[in-house]
C-alpha positions as CSV (number, residue, x, y, z in Angstrom):
1,X,116.6,76.1,68.2
2,X,119.9,77.5,67.0
3,X,121.4,78.6,63.8
4,X,123.0,76.1,61.4
5,X,126.4,77.1,60.1
6,X,126.8,76.5,56.4
7,X,129.5,74.0,55.3
8,X,131.4,76.6,53.3
9,X,132.3,78.7,56.4
10,X,134.1,80.9,56.7
11,X,132.8,82.5,53.5
12,X,135.4,85.3,53.6
13,X,138.9,85.1,55.0
14,X,141.9,87.5,54.9
15,X,143.4,87.6,51.4
16,X,147.2,87.4,51.5
17,X,147.3,89.0,48.0
18,X,145.6,92.2,49.1
19,X,147.7,94.1,51.5
20,X,144.7,96.1,52.8
21,X,143.0,92.9,54.0
22,X,145.9,90.6,54.6
23,X,145.4,90.4,58.4
24,X,141.6,90.2,58.9
25,X,138.3,90.4,56.9
26,X,135.3,90.2,59.3
27,X,131.9,91.7,60.5
28,X,130.2,91.6,57.1
29,X,126.9,93.3,56.3
30,X,125.0,92.2,53.1
31,X,122.4,93.7,50.8
32,X,120.8,92.4,47.7
33,X,121.2,94.5,44.5
34,X,119.2,93.0,41.7
35,X,120.8,89.5,41.4
36,X,124.0,90.3,43.3
37,X,124.7,90.0,46.9
38,X,127.0,92.9,48.0
39,X,129.0,92.3,51.2
40,X,130.6,95.2,53.0
41,X,133.1,94.2,55.7
42,X,135.8,95.4,57.9
43,X,139.3,94.7,56.6
44,X,142.7,95.0,58.3
45,X,146.2,95.0,56.8
46,X,149.5,94.3,58.4
47,X,150.9,96.5,61.2
48,X,152.5,99.6,59.8
49,X,153.6,103.2,60.6
50,X,150.6,105.3,59.6
51,X,150.3,109.0,60.4
52,X,153.2,108.6,62.9
53,X,151.4,105.7,64.7
54,X,152.1,102.0,64.6
55,X,148.8,100.3,63.9
56,X,146.7,98.0,61.7
57,X,144.5,100.2,59.6
58,X,140.9,99.3,59.2
59,X,139.0,100.0,56.0
60,X,135.6,99.0,54.6
61,X,135.9,96.3,51.9
62,X,133.4,95.3,49.3
63,X,132.8,91.9,47.8
64,X,130.2,90.5,45.3
65,X,128.4,87.2,45.0
66,X,125.8,85.5,42.9
67,X,124.7,83.1,45.6
68,X,125.3,84.9,48.8
69,X,128.0,82.4,49.8
70,X,131.0,82.6,47.3
71,X,132.3,86.2,47.2
72,X,134.8,87.7,44.8
73,X,135.7,91.1,43.2
74,X,137.1,92.3,46.6
75,X,138.0,95.9,46.7
76,X,138.4,98.6,49.3
77,X,135.2,100.8,49.3
78,X,135.5,103.2,52.3
79,X,139.0,104.3,53.2
80,X,140.1,107.2,55.5
81,X,139.8,110.5,53.8
82,X,138.4,112.9,56.4
83,X,140.0,114.1,59.6
84,X,137.3,112.5,61.7
85,X,138.1,109.0,60.3
86,X,141.8,109.4,59.8
87,X,142.7,106.3,61.9
88,X,140.3,103.9,60.4
89,X,136.8,102.9,59.2
90,X,135.2,99.9,60.9
91,X,132.1,97.7,61.1
92,X,129.7,98.7,58.3
93,X,125.9,98.3,58.1
94,X,124.1,99.0,54.9
95,X,120.5,100.0,54.2
96,X,118.6,101.0,51.1
97,X,115.8,103.6,51.4
98,X,114.4,106.0,48.8
99,X,116.6,104.4,46.1
100,X,119.7,105.4,48.0
101,X,122.1,103.2,49.9
102,X,123.4,104.3,53.3
103,X,126.5,102.6,54.7
104,X,127.0,103.4,58.3
105,X,130.4,102.7,59.9
106,X,132.5,103.5,62.9
107,X,135.0,106.3,62.3
108,X,138.2,106.6,64.4
109,X,139.5,110.1,64.9
110,X,142.3,109.4,67.4
111,X,144.8,106.7,68.3
112,X,144.9,104.7,70.5
113,X,141.1,104.9,70.0
114,X,139.0,106.1,72.9
115,X,135.5,107.6,73.5
116,X,136.5,111.0,72.3
117,X,137.3,109.9,68.8
118,X,135.1,106.8,68.2
119,X,131.9,108.0,66.4
120,X,129.4,107.0,63.8
121,X,129.6,108.1,60.2
122,X,127.8,107.4,57.0
123,X,128.7,107.0,53.3
124,X,125.9,107.5,50.7
125,X,125.8,105.9,47.3
126,X,123.2,105.5,44.6
127,X,124.9,102.5,42.9
128,X,127.2,100.9,45.4
129,X,130.0,101.6,43.0
130,X,131.0,105.1,43.9
131,X,130.5,107.1,47.1
132,X,128.5,110.3,46.5
133,X,129.1,111.8,49.9
134,X,130.2,110.9,53.4
135,X,129.4,112.6,56.7
136,X,130.3,112.4,60.4
137,X,127.0,111.7,62.1
138,X,127.4,111.8,65.8
139,X,129.5,114.4,67.7
140,X,129.6,111.9,70.7
141,X,130.8,108.4,71.2
142,X,128.7,106.0,69.2
143,X,128.9,102.8,67.2
144,X,126.8,100.3,65.3
145,X,124.3,102.8,63.8
146,X,121.8,101.4,61.4
147,X,118.8,102.8,59.4
148,X,115.4,101.2,59.1
149,X,114.8,100.4,55.4
150,X,111.5,102.4,55.3
151,X,110.2,105.5,57.2
152,X,108.3,104.9,60.4
153,X,105.3,107.2,60.8
154,X,106.7,109.3,58.0
155,X,110.1,109.7,59.6
156,X,113.6,108.3,59.0
157,X,114.5,106.2,62.0
158,X,117.9,105.0,63.2
159,X,119.2,102.8,66.0
160,X,122.6,103.3,67.5
161,X,124.8,102.2,70.4
162,X,125.6,105.2,72.6
163,X,128.8,105.6,74.7
164,X,130.1,102.0,74.0
165,X,133.6,103.1,75.0
166,X,132.4,105.2,78.0
167,X,130.1,102.8,79.9
168,X,127.4,102.4,80.8
169,X,126.4,102.3,77.2
170,X,122.9,102.0,75.8
171,X,120.9,101.3,72.6
172,X,118.7,104.2,71.5
173,X,116.7,105.4,68.5
174,X,116.3,108.8,66.7
175,X,113.8,110.0,64.2
176,X,113.8,113.0,61.7
177,X,112.0,114.3,58.7
178,X,114.9,115.2,56.4
179,X,117.8,112.9,55.6
180,X,120.2,115.9,56.0
181,X,119.3,116.0,59.7
182,X,121.3,112.8,59.9
183,X,124.5,114.7,59.9
184,X,123.2,117.9,61.6
185,X,125.4,118.4,64.6
186,X,123.0,120.7,66.4
187,X,120.3,118.0,66.1
188,X,122.6,115.4,67.7
189,X,123.8,117.7,70.4
190,X,120.2,118.3,71.5
191,X,119.3,114.6,71.1
192,X,122.3,113.6,73.3
193,X,121.2,115.9,76.1
194,X,117.9,114.1,76.2
195,X,119.1,110.7,75.2
196,X,117.6,108.9,78.2
197,X,114.2,109.5,76.5
198,X,115.2,107.4,73.5
199,X,116.6,104.3,75.2
200,X,115.5,100.9,74.2
201,X,116.6,98.7,77.0
202,X,117.7,95.2,75.8
203,X,120.0,94.3,78.7
204,X,118.7,91.8,81.2
205,X,121.3,92.6,83.7
206,X,123.4,95.7,83.8
207,X,126.7,93.8,84.0
208,X,125.9,92.5,80.4
209,X,126.3,94.5,77.2
210,X,124.2,94.8,74.0
211,X,125.1,96.2,70.6
212,X,123.2,96.7,67.4
213,X,123.8,93.9,65.0
214,X,122.2,93.7,61.5
215,X,119.9,96.4,60.1
216,X,116.2,95.7,60.9
217,X,114.1,93.4,58.7
218,X,110.4,94.1,58.3
219,X,108.2,91.0,59.0
220,X,104.4,90.6,59.5
221,X,105.1,90.4,63.2
222,X,107.2,93.5,63.5
223,X,110.8,94.6,62.9
224,X,113.2,91.7,63.3
225,X,116.4,92.8,65.0
226,X,119.4,90.5,65.1
227,X,121.9,91.8,67.7
228,X,124.9,91.0,69.8
229,X,124.4,90.2,73.5
230,X,127.6,89.9,75.6
231,X,127.1,88.3,79.0
232,X,129.3,89.2,81.9
233,X,130.7,92.1,79.9
234,X,131.5,94.2,83.0
235,X,132.5,91.2,85.2
236,X,136.0,91.1,86.4
237,X,135.8,87.4,87.3
238,X,133.7,85.7,84.6
239,X,134.6,85.3,81.0
240,X,132.7,87.4,78.5
241,X,130.2,85.3,76.4
242,X,129.3,86.6,73.0
243,X,125.9,85.6,71.7
244,X,123.8,86.3,68.7
245,X,120.2,87.0,69.7
246,X,116.9,88.1,68.1
247,X,113.9,90.2,69.0
248,X,110.9,91.9,67.4
249,X,110.1,95.6,67.6
250,X,106.7,97.0,67.0
251,X,106.1,98.1,63.4
252,X,104.9,101.6,64.3
253,X,106.7,102.0,67.6
254,X,110.3,100.7,67.6
255,X,110.7,101.5,71.2
256,X,108.3,98.7,72.1
257,X,109.7,95.1,72.2
258,X,107.0,92.8,70.9
259,X,108.8,89.6,71.5
260,X,112.2,88.1,72.2
261,X,114.0,84.8,71.9
262,X,115.4,84.3,75.3
263,X,118.0,81.7,74.3
264,X,121.0,82.5,72.0
265,X,120.8,81.7,68.4
266,X,124.6,81.2,68.2
267,X,127.5,81.2,70.6
268,X,131.2,80.7,69.7
269,X,131.8,77.0,69.0
270,X,133.4,76.5,65.6
271,X,137.2,76.8,65.2
272,X,136.9,80.0,63.2
273,X,134.8,81.6,66.0
274,X,137.1,80.4,68.8
275,X,140.5,81.3,67.3
276,X,141.5,84.5,65.6
277,X,142.4,88.1,66.2
278,X,140.1,88.1,69.3
279,X,139.1,84.7,70.6
280,X,135.6,83.4,71.2
281,X,133.5,86.0,69.3
282,X,130.5,85.8,67.0
283,X,129.2,89.2,66.0
284,X,126.2,89.8,63.6
285,X,126.2,92.6,61.1
286,X,124.0,91.5,58.3
287,X,120.7,89.5,57.8
288,X,118.3,88.6,55.0
289,X,115.1,86.5,54.9
290,X,114.8,84.6,51.6
291,X,112.4,81.8,50.8
292,X,111.5,81.4,54.5
293,X,115.1,81.1,55.5
294,X,116.8,83.7,57.7
295,X,120.4,84.2,56.8
296,X,122.7,85.8,59.3
297,X,126.1,87.1,58.3
298,X,128.5,87.4,61.2
299,X,132.1,87.9,62.2
300,X,134.2,85.1,63.6
301,X,136.9,85.8,66.2
302,X,137.4,89.3,64.6
303,X,139.1,87.6,61.7
304,X,136.7,86.2,59.1
305,X,133.1,86.4,57.8
306,X,130.7,83.5,58.2
307,X,127.1,82.6,57.5
308,X,124.5,80.7,59.4
309,X,120.8,80.0,58.6
310,X,117.6,79.0,60.3
311,X,114.0,78.4,59.2
312,X,112.1,81.7,59.7
313,X,108.6,80.1,60.1
314,X,110.0,77.9,62.9
315,X,112.1,80.6,64.6
316,X,109.2,83.0,64.7
317,X,107.3,80.6,67.0
318,X,110.1,80.9,69.5
319,X,109.6,84.6,70.1
320,X,108.2,85.1,73.6
321,X,105.5,87.8,73.4
322,X,106.1,90.8,75.6
323,X,109.1,89.0,77.1
324,X,109.3,89.8,80.8
325,X,113.0,90.7,80.5
326,X,111.8,94.0,79.1
327,X,110.2,95.4,82.3
328,X,112.2,97.8,84.5
329,X,111.3,100.2,87.2
330,X,111.2,103.9,86.3
331,X,113.5,105.8,88.7
332,X,112.6,109.2,90.1
333,X,114.3,112.1,88.2
334,X,114.7,113.9,91.6
335,X,116.7,111.1,93.1
336,X,118.2,110.9,95.7
337,X,115.3,111.8,98.0
338,X,117.3,111.7,101.2
339,X,121.1,112.1,101.9
340,X,123.1,112.1,105.0
341,X,123.1,115.4,107.0
342,X,126.6,116.3,108.3
343,X,125.1,118.3,111.2
344,X,123.1,115.4,112.5
345,X,125.7,113.1,114.2
346,X,123.2,110.2,114.2
347,X,122.8,110.3,110.4
348,X,126.0,111.9,109.1
349,X,127.5,108.8,107.5
350,X,124.6,107.3,105.6
351,X,120.9,106.9,105.2
352,X,119.3,103.9,103.5
353,X,116.8,101.0,103.6
354,X,113.5,102.8,104.4
355,X,110.2,101.3,105.4
356,X,107.2,103.0,103.9
357,X,103.7,103.6,105.2
358,X,100.6,105.6,104.1
359,X,98.5,107.2,106.7
360,X,95.8,109.9,106.3
361,X,97.0,110.8,102.8
362,X,100.7,111.1,103.7
363,X,103.7,108.8,103.1
364,X,105.9,108.1,106.1
365,X,109.5,106.9,105.4
366,X,111.2,105.2,108.4
367,X,114.8,104.8,107.4
368,X,118.0,103.4,108.7
369,X,120.5,106.1,109.5
370,X,124.0,105.6,110.9
371,X,126.9,107.5,112.4
372,X,130.5,107.6,111.4
373,X,131.2,104.9,114.1
374,X,128.5,102.7,112.5
375,X,125.7,103.1,115.1
376,X,122.3,102.7,113.4
377,X,119.1,104.6,114.3
378,X,115.7,104.9,112.7
379,X,114.8,108.3,111.3
380,X,111.6,109.7,109.8
381,X,110.8,111.7,106.7
382,X,107.3,112.7,105.5
383,X,106.0,113.2,101.9
384,X,102.6,114.7,101.0
385,X,102.6,113.1,97.5
386,X,105.0,110.2,97.8
387,X,107.4,111.8,95.3
388,X,109.0,114.7,97.2
389,X,110.1,115.0,100.8
390,X,108.2,117.7,102.7
391,X,109.4,117.1,106.3
392,X,112.4,115.4,107.9
393,X,112.7,115.0,111.7
394,X,115.9,116.2,113.3
395,X,116.1,113.3,115.8
396,X,115.6,109.5,115.6
397,X,112.1,108.2,116.3
398,X,113.0,104.8,117.8
399,X,115.0,104.5,121.1
400,X,117.8,101.9,121.4
401,X,116.8,100.1,124.6
402,X,118.0,96.5,124.7
403,X,121.3,94.8,124.9
404,X,120.7,93.4,121.4
405,X,121.0,96.9,120.0
406,X,124.0,98.1,121.9
407,X,127.6,97.0,121.3
408,X,128.8,94.1,123.4
409,X,132.2,95.8,123.6
410,X,133.5,99.3,122.8
411,X,134.3,100.1,119.2
412,X,131.8,97.8,117.5
413,X,129.0,99.0,115.3
414,X,125.5,98.4,116.6
415,X,121.9,99.6,116.6
416,X,118.5,99.2,115.0
417,X,118.7,98.5,111.2
418,X,116.5,98.0,108.2
419,X,112.9,98.5,109.5
420,X,109.9,97.1,107.8
421,X,106.4,98.3,108.8
422,X,103.1,96.3,108.6
423,X,99.7,97.7,109.6
424,X,97.2,95.2,111.0
425,X,94.1,96.9,112.2
426,X,95.0,100.0,114.3
427,X,98.5,98.7,115.2
428,X,101.8,99.2,113.4
429,X,104.2,96.3,113.7
430,X,107.9,96.9,113.0
431,X,110.4,94.2,112.2
432,X,114.0,95.3,112.3
433,X,117.5,94.0,112.7
434,X,118.9,94.3,116.2
435,X,122.7,94.3,116.0
436,X,125.1,94.2,118.9
437,X,128.2,94.4,116.9
438,X,128.7,90.6,116.5
439,X,125.3,89.0,115.8
440,X,122.3,90.3,113.8
441,X,119.0,89.1,115.1
442,X,115.4,89.8,114.2
443,X,113.4,92.1,116.5
444,X,109.7,92.9,116.7
445,X,108.0,96.0,118.2
446,X,104.7,97.8,117.8
447,X,102.9,101.1,118.2
448,X,99.3,102.2,117.7
449,X,98.5,104.1,114.6
450,X,97.3,107.1,116.7
451,X,100.4,107.2,118.8
452,X,102.5,107.2,115.7
453,X,100.5,110.0,114.1
454,X,100.8,111.9,117.4
455,X,104.6,111.2,117.4
456,X,104.6,109.7,120.8
457,X,107.8,107.7,120.1
458,X,108.0,106.7,123.8
459,X,105.0,104.5,123.1
460,X,107.0,102.0,121.0
461,X,106.6,98.6,122.7
462,X,109.7,97.0,124.2
463,X,111.1,94.9,121.4
464,X,111.2,91.1,121.5
465,X,113.9,89.1,119.8
466,X,112.1,86.6,117.6
467,X,114.9,84.8,115.8
468,X,116.8,81.8,117.2
469,X,119.9,82.3,119.3
470,X,123.3,82.0,117.7
471,X,122.0,82.4,114.1
472,X,122.4,85.5,112.0
473,X,118.9,86.5,110.9
474,X,117.9,89.6,109.0
475,X,115.3,91.0,106.6
476,X,112.2,90.4,108.6
477,X,108.7,91.3,107.4
478,X,105.2,90.5,108.7
479,X,102.3,89.7,106.3
480,X,99.5,92.3,106.6
481,X,96.9,89.6,107.5
482,X,96.6,86.1,108.9
483,X,96.8,83.2,106.5
484,X,95.0,80.0,107.5
485,X,94.5,81.5,110.9
486,X,98.3,82.2,111.5
487,X,100.6,85.2,111.4
488,X,103.2,84.8,108.7
489,X,106.8,86.1,108.7
490,X,109.5,86.4,106.1
491,X,113.1,86.5,107.3
492,X,116.5,85.6,106.0
493,X,118.8,82.9,107.2
494,X,121.5,83.0,104.5
495,X,121.2,82.2,101.7
496,X,117.5,81.7,101.8
497,X,114.3,83.6,102.4
498,X,112.7,81.7,105.3
499,X,108.9,81.6,105.9
500,X,107.4,81.0,109.4
501,X,103.8,80.8,110.7
502,X,102.9,81.5,114.3
503,X,99.7,81.5,116.3
504,X,100.3,84.8,118.0
505,X,102.8,87.7,118.2
506,X,103.6,87.3,121.9
507,X,106.9,85.4,121.6
508,X,106.9,84.6,125.3
509,X,109.1,82.2,127.2
510,X,111.9,82.0,124.6
511,X,109.7,81.3,121.7
512,X,111.5,82.0,118.4
513,X,110.7,81.7,114.7
514,X,111.5,78.3,113.2
515,X,111.9,77.4,109.5
516,X,108.6,76.3,108.1
517,X,109.6,76.8,104.5
518,X,112.3,78.4,102.3
519,X,112.7,80.2,99.0
520,X,116.2,79.6,97.7
521,X,118.5,81.4,95.2
522,X,118.7,80.1,91.7
523,X,122.0,79.0,90.1
524,X,123.2,80.8,87.1
525,X,120.9,83.8,87.5
526,X,121.1,87.4,88.9
527,X,120.1,86.1,92.4
528,X,122.4,83.1,92.7
529,X,124.4,84.0,95.9
530,X,121.7,84.9,98.4
531,X,118.2,86.5,98.5
532,X,116.2,88.4,101.1
533,X,112.8,90.0,101.4
534,X,112.3,93.7,100.7
535,X,109.1,95.3,102.0
536,X,106.0,93.4,103.3
537,X,104.0,91.4,100.8
538,X,101.2,93.0,98.7
539,X,98.0,91.1,98.4
540,X,96.5,91.0,94.9
541,X,93.9,88.9,93.2
542,X,96.6,86.9,91.5
543,X,98.7,86.1,94.6
544,X,101.0,87.7,97.1
545,X,103.4,90.1,95.3
546,X,106.8,90.2,97.1
547,X,109.8,92.3,96.2
548,X,113.1,90.8,97.1
549,X,116.8,91.5,96.7
550,X,119.4,89.1,95.2
551,X,123.1,89.0,94.8
552,X,124.8,87.9,91.6
553,X,127.9,85.7,91.3
554,X,128.8,87.7,88.2
555,X,129.6,90.9,90.1
556,X,128.1,90.6,93.6
557,X,125.9,93.6,93.0
558,X,122.5,93.8,94.9
559,X,119.5,93.9,92.6
560,X,115.7,93.8,93.1
561,X,113.2,91.4,91.6
562,X,109.7,90.1,92.4
563,X,108.0,86.9,93.5
564,X,104.4,85.9,93.2
565,X,103.2,83.5,95.9
566,X,100.0,81.5,96.2
567,X,97.4,83.3,98.3
568,X,96.8,80.4,100.7
569,X,100.1,78.5,100.5
570,X,102.8,81.2,100.7
571,X,105.5,78.6,100.4
572,X,104.4,78.0,96.8
573,X,106.1,80.3,94.2
574,X,103.7,80.7,91.2
575,X,105.8,83.4,89.5
576,X,109.2,85.0,89.7
577,X,110.9,87.6,87.6
578,X,113.5,86.1,85.3
579,X,115.6,89.2,85.5
580,X,115.9,92.1,87.9
581,X,113.5,95.1,87.7
582,X,115.8,97.5,89.6
583,X,119.6,97.5,89.7
584,X,122.5,99.9,90.5
585,X,123.1,102.2,87.6
586,X,123.5,105.8,88.7
587,X,126.6,107.1,90.5
588,X,124.8,107.3,93.9
589,X,123.8,103.6,93.5
590,X,127.2,102.4,92.4
591,X,129.5,104.4,94.7
592,X,129.0,104.9,98.5
593,X,129.4,103.2,101.8
594,X,128.8,99.8,100.1
595,X,129.2,100.1,96.3
596,X,126.7,98.7,93.8
597,X,123.6,98.3,96.0
598,X,119.9,98.9,95.6
599,X,118.0,97.7,98.6
600,X,114.4,98.3,99.5
601,X,112.5,97.9,102.7
602,X,109.2,99.5,101.7
603,X,106.7,100.6,99.1
604,X,103.3,102.3,98.7
605,X,100.6,101.8,96.1
606,X,99.1,104.7,94.2
607,X,96.4,103.7,91.8
608,X,98.0,101.1,89.5
609,X,101.5,102.1,90.4
610,X,103.8,100.8,93.1
611,X,106.4,103.3,94.4
612,X,109.4,101.5,95.7
613,X,111.7,103.3,98.1
614,X,115.3,102.0,98.1
615,X,118.7,102.7,99.5
616,X,121.5,103.5,97.0
617,X,125.0,102.2,97.9
618,X,124.0,102.2,101.6
619,X,124.4,106.0,101.5
620,X,121.2,107.7,100.1
621,X,117.5,107.0,99.7
622,X,115.8,107.0,96.3
623,X,112.5,106.2,94.7
624,X,111.2,104.3,91.6
625,X,107.9,103.2,90.3
626,X,106.5,100.3,88.4
627,X,103.0,99.5,87.0
628,X,101.3,96.9,89.2
629,X,99.3,95.2,86.4
630,X,102.4,94.9,84.2
631,X,104.5,93.6,87.0
632,X,101.9,90.9,87.8
633,X,101.9,89.9,84.1
634,X,105.7,89.8,84.2
635,X,105.7,87.4,87.1
636,X,103.1,85.1,85.7
637,X,104.8,85.1,82.2
638,X,108.1,84.2,83.8
639,X,106.7,80.7,84.4
640,X,103.8,80.7,81.8
641,X,105.3,82.1,78.6
642,X,103.3,83.0,75.5
643,X,104.9,82.7,72.1
644,X,104.1,83.9,68.5
645,X,102.6,81.5,66.1
C-alpha cells in the first residue's frame, strides 16, 4: 500500500512574481487554524550577493488555503534577523500547544553552511500573523526539530535530528517542564553531553539515514510519525534512495516504537519529484488525518510542494507490531575490553575475534592475536563477571605445531586464527582457521576441561585438518550436542554457511567435512555478499539460535545478525533477523587493521541476557549484550509478522 498523489500536484511551485520564492518553494508543513489550512514552506530566491556571499537565500514562506490544496496569500513569514540565522531559515515544522504556535526551523549562521552553524531555532506566535518571539534552540548541530502537540506525562516533548552535518547523526527526544527551557543553552549543553541516553534508533542499517519528517499526530494506537528514510546515504557506490515512511510511538513513552510500516509509503517517481533543484527527492514535513484520510505534505526535488493521501484505517493495519528492525545490541560503555600490547611481540599489531567460555563462574576469552608480520596466535583473558577483564596472560596458550599453521615460504602471514570453543561433557573442542599464508583451512583440536583450568597448554591435542584440500574454508563451529545421533559442524565456504554432519570426531584417513547443507546470503539485504558463523549455536526451546556475520553490497561493512534453526533439522531456517543487531559505529569499530568490521566468535549467557564478544576493525575486542527472549521474538517475527488491526 502506497500513497496516492493528488491530481493537482504540485500544489505549490516557485512564483516568478515574488523574488523571494522565484527559485524554489518546497518542504511545506501544514496546520489547521479554524477553517483555514496554513502552509509554511522553505522558499528560495535567485542567486545574489548577500552579506558579501554569493548565495540563494532561504526564508520561511506562508500560504493560506480553504481546502488544503489550493494555496494563495503567499508572504514571507520568517526571514533572517538574528546573527544565528543570518544566512537563511529553512525547513519549518509547526505545532500548536497551549494555544500557542511553535514553528521550528533550521537556522544557518555561516556560509558555506557546515555543522558549526546549522542549528535548530523556533518562532513563536499566537495568531500565525505576527511572530511574538524567536529563539535559537540548540547550541550544537541539529535539524528537523518538532514538538508533540500535547504534553507527555506532564512534560513538553520534542524530537530532533542531531549532528546531521557531522555524521553519524541520530534522532533523539528531549523533555522539560517549562517552555522557556526550550531555548535554555545550559539545558541543551547538558543534554548533548548525555545525548546517547535519548536516542530513538530508526535506522535499519547504519549506512542509511533518517530524519524527522512531519510533527507527530496522536492516534488511538500511539503517536504517528511520518519521517524521511534515505537508503544508502553513506554509500559511495550506490545511489541514495529517498523514501517516506511511517511508524507509531508509544503514547506515554515516545522512545518505544510500537509498530512500523516496513515498506516505503512513497519514493520519487513523478516528474516533479525526479527533476528540480535536487533530483529524486521526496521529503515529508507536514501531515494531517481528516475524515479517515491521512494527508502528507512533502517536498519534491527540493523545488515544489506536493500532497499525497492514503486511507488511515487501511494503513494502520499495515503497521508491524514491535517491528524487529528496532532491536539492537547494547554495547559496553567500557569498550574496548582488550587492545594490542606493544611490549608483547605476539600481539602488538591487533587482537580480535575471541571465543568465549564459562567455567567455574569465570569467563574465559580465547582471542586471536597477531604480530606486525601477520603471524596469528591465540591468547587468553579472564573475567570474573563477564564485563571487565581481570587477568590477561603474557604468552599465547596454543602452540603452532603443524605445517598448516606455518608459512609455506618466508614473508607470508600465517598461524592459528579465529577460535571457537564448544564444551561437550568434560572436553573442550576448538575449531580454528589454520593458515599457511596461501590457503585457510579448518582445524579441530581439544583439551580436557581440567587441563584447561590447570593451564596445561601442552595438553592440547594435535590438530586435525577437517576441511577439504584446495578449498578455502573458515569460520568453523561445533554444535554442543549431537543431533539425530551425529555431530554437527558449521563452516564457511564462500559465500555460504555450510552445514555438515559426521558420525565421530576422529577424522582419520583423510576424512573431511563435506557439504550436507547450506545457508546462503540474501540479495538486496545487509548480508548479500557472504555470510559466516559467529560463535557456537545456542539451544533454546524455540530452536537453535545462531549469530552470524554478513557483508553488505552497499558498503562492504561486516555486521552481525541472528538465525533461528529447527531443533532437529538444522538445515531448516525458521527465523532470521531482517536487519543487523550489531554493526560498526564507534571509531574503534570503523578504523583499524580492517576498517568497518564487527566480528564475533563467542558469547556467554547470563540469566536472560547474551553477552557477545566481538572484534572491532580487526584491532580490538569489545562486548555487547542483548536480551535472549526479545531476540528470539525478533527472529520469529522476521518470518511471522504481527500487525495492528
